[in-house]
N, C-alpha and C positions, 0 to 999 in steps of 0.2 A: 570482170567487174571494173567499172570506170572509176578513176580517181576523181576527187572533187575538181581538180584542175581540168581534167579531160571533160568532165560533165559541163563545167563552165564554158569551155571552148565550144562544145557541141551546141549549147544553148545560144551562145553568141552567134555562131554560124547560122543557126536557124533564124534568129532575129534579123540578121543581115539579109539572108535569102528571102525572107518574107517581105522586108522593106523593098528589096530590089524587084521582087515580083510585082508589088503594088506600083512602084515607080515605073516599071516597064509598061504597065497598062496606061500610064500617064493620068491617073485619076487620084484625086485627093478629096477630103471631106472638109466642109466648112459648117460650123454650127449655125443653125437657123434659130431654133427655140426649143424649149422643153416644157413638159408638163410635170408638176409636182402634185402629190395627193396627200390628203389628211390621213389616209390609211397607214402609210409607212413611208420610209425615206426613198423607196425606189422611184425612179423617174423615167418618163418616156422622152427620148431625145429624137429630134428630127434634124438631119444634116443634109446639106446640099452635096450632091455628087458632082464634083468639078473635074472636067477633063483638062488635059495639059494645055489646051488653048484658052482656058478660062471660062468656057461655056459649060452649061450643065449637060450631063449625060442625057441625051434625048430619049433613050430607052428606059432609063431608071433615074430620074432627076433627084429623087429624095430617098434617103435611107432612114427608116423609122425603127427604133430598137429600145429595149429596156436597159437602163443602167441600174444594176442591182445594188444600190447603196446600203440597203438594209441587211444585205448578206455580205458578200465578199468583194463588191465593186465590179463584178464581172458584167459582161454585156450579153444579152440574149435577145432573140427575135420576138416580135409581137406575134402571138399565136393567132390562129384563125378565129377563135372565139373572142379574143381581146380586140380584134380588128373592128368589132361592133362599136366599141367605145373609142379606140385609139387609132383606128385605120384612117386612111386618107386617099384621095384621088388627086392626080396632078395632070393637067392638060397644057399643052403648048399653046401660046397665044400667037405663034408665028412670027413674032418680032424680037425673039431672044429672051422673052419673059415667059413665065408660066403662071397658071392659076392653080392654087392648091386649096382643096376643101377638106377639112377635118370632119370625120363622121360625127363627132360630138358637137361640132359647131357648124353645121352645113350652111347656115345663113350668114356666116362671117368668112367670105372667101379671102384668101391671102394671095397677093401677087408676089411671086419670087422674081427679084430683079437685082442686077448688079449695081452696087453703090460703092464708089471708090475702091474698086478691085475686091469687094467683098459681097457675097450673095446675102440678101436680106429678105425677110418675109414682111411685106407691107400690108396693113389692113386698117380698119377703122377702130379706134379705141376711144371711148367717151366722145364720139362724134368728130374726132380729129384723125387725120392720116398719121400713122405711126408705124414704126418697125417693131414687130412683136419680139419680146425676149423670152417670156415665160407665161405659163398659165398655172394657176393653183385651183385645184378642185377639192372642195370640202364635201364629204359624204357622211351619211348615217349608215353604218354597217350592221345595225341591230336586227334587220329583217333578213329574209331569204335572199333578196337582191339588194345591192347597195342603192341608196337614194341620194341623188345629188342635192345638196342644200344650197350651195352657191358656187360660183366660178369667178375668180379674179383674173383679169388679163392685164399683164404688165408690158410696157414697151417704152420706146423713145419717140417723141414727137418728131415728125419729118421736118427738117429745116432747123429747128432750134436745138434738137437733141435732148430736150427737157423730158424728165421721167414722167410717164403718164400711166394711169391705172383706171380700170373700169371694174365695178363690182356688179355681178349679175346674180340675182336671187332666182332660183328655180322653183317652179310651182309643183 
């Protein structure tokens, strides 16, 4: 049986080896934006997968996952069924930028581009070019399937950095 001290040393060694393994691959993550829902505190996060040279991983440029804030704060993958609402497609534009389309908002493409050494998701919010920060989805959960009531999109206006928001009511 391990003592508390030994157990702590083993945990620290595992943490260091995990960090070293990630660093060895030369990949890091940068937050792009996230989706909040009225249903509970859990959020869907979308991160840019950045290589050691600062470019996105061409094979898998975006990581989408759940941050389980309503439970224990753990992270879990977006399941196959959940991809209907929270899935996405990413295509290279061939010039170092990428186009990302969310399944839930297919008519609102996002351009992933590097701005001041940080990857951002640029789109149109309230008719203006903006960097998306988050989306809030309000739903009615009383039926068999949830019904989207409205979606709010939040970001920062390109150039001014001014906060911008768009409210979209779903029919």
